[in-house]
C-alpha positions as CSV (number, residue, x, y, z in Angstrom):
1,M,101.3,109.7,104.4
2,S,102.0,113.4,104.5
3,N,99.3,116.0,104.3
4,D,100.3,117.0,100.8
5,S,100.0,113.4,99.4
6,V,97.5,112.7,96.6
7,V,95.2,110.0,97.9
8,G,92.5,110.0,95.3
9,C,91.0,111.5,92.2
10,C,87.8,111.5,90.1
11,A,86.5,113.1,87.0
12,L,83.2,114.5,85.9
13,I,82.8,114.3,82.1
14,N,80.2,116.4,80.3
15,H,78.1,114.6,77.7
16,P,76.1,117.5,76.2
17,E,74.5,115.3,73.6
18,K,72.8,113.3,76.4
19,D,72.3,116.3,78.7
20,C,74.2,114.6,81.5
21,H,77.6,114.1,83.1
22,E,79.6,110.9,83.8
23,L,81.4,110.1,87.0
24,A,84.6,108.6,85.7
25,K,88.1,107.6,86.8
26,M,87.3,107.5,90.5
27,A,90.3,106.0,92.3
28,V,91.8,105.9,95.8
29,S,95.4,105.1,96.6
30,P,95.7,101.7,98.2
31,K,97.3,103.3,101.3
32,A,94.2,105.5,101.7
33,Q,91.6,102.9,101.1
34,G,89.3,102.2,104.0
35,Q,89.6,105.8,105.3
36,H,86.5,107.1,103.6
37,V,88.4,109.0,100.9
38,G,86.1,107.7,98.2
39,L,83.1,108.9,100.1
40,Q,84.6,112.3,100.5
41,L,85.6,112.4,96.8
42,G,82.1,111.4,95.8
43,R,80.4,114.0,98.0
44,A,82.7,116.7,96.7
45,L,82.0,115.7,93.1
46,I,78.2,115.8,93.7
47,A,78.4,119.2,95.4
48,Y,80.4,120.5,92.5
49,A,77.9,119.1,90.1
50,R,75.0,120.8,91.9
51,E,76.8,124.1,92.1
52,H,77.3,124.0,88.3
53,G,73.7,123.1,87.4
54,V,74.3,119.4,86.5
55,R,71.0,117.6,86.5
56,R,72.0,114.0,86.0
57,I,75.2,112.0,86.7
58,F,75.7,108.4,85.5
59,L,78.5,105.9,85.8
60,E,79.3,102.5,84.4
61,G,80.8,100.0,86.7
62,N,81.5,96.3,87.3
63,T,79.7,94.3,90.0
64,R,82.9,92.4,90.7
65,M,84.1,95.7,92.3
66,A,81.6,95.3,95.2
67,P,83.2,98.0,97.4
68,S,82.8,100.6,94.7
69,I,79.2,99.6,93.9
70,H,78.4,99.8,97.6
71,L,80.0,103.3,97.7
72,Y,78.0,104.5,94.7
73,R,74.8,103.3,96.4
74,K,75.8,105.0,99.6
75,L,76.2,108.3,97.7
76,G,72.7,107.9,96.3
77,F,73.2,106.4,92.8
78,R,70.6,103.9,91.7
79,E,70.9,101.1,89.2
80,I,69.2,101.6,85.8
81,P,68.9,99.2,82.9
82,L,72.2,98.6,81.0
83,D,71.3,99.1,77.4
84,G,74.6,99.0,75.7
85,H,77.7,100.3,77.3
86,T,80.8,102.3,76.5
87,Y,83.4,100.2,78.4
88,E,83.6,96.4,77.7
89,R,84.3,95.5,81.3
90,C,81.2,97.2,82.6
91,D,78.1,95.3,83.6
92,I,76.1,97.9,85.7
93,L,74.8,101.3,84.9
94,M,73.9,103.7,87.7
95,E,72.6,107.3,87.8
96,M,71.8,110.1,90.2
97,I,69.2,112.8,89.4
98,L,70.1,116.1,91.1
């Protein structure tokens, strides 16, 4: 991989009606997996959120994606009760209070 290759991405979606933001669309290129890119992306997203006054970040995930759930926990997200969900394939709801 060259230094100018895109190896990952993520999005922070504002939900003003809920006074929170959603961590969405986090992905790492298969060639870059296992190189802590997801951790770096997550840390950068959290730093950006703090700098911009975000108070709560949530995400919806699937427990079959164990490496991603482990990453979210490592970043400081905690599981909260799943009371309805936006995405059909999701079975876990996590949040981080900043």
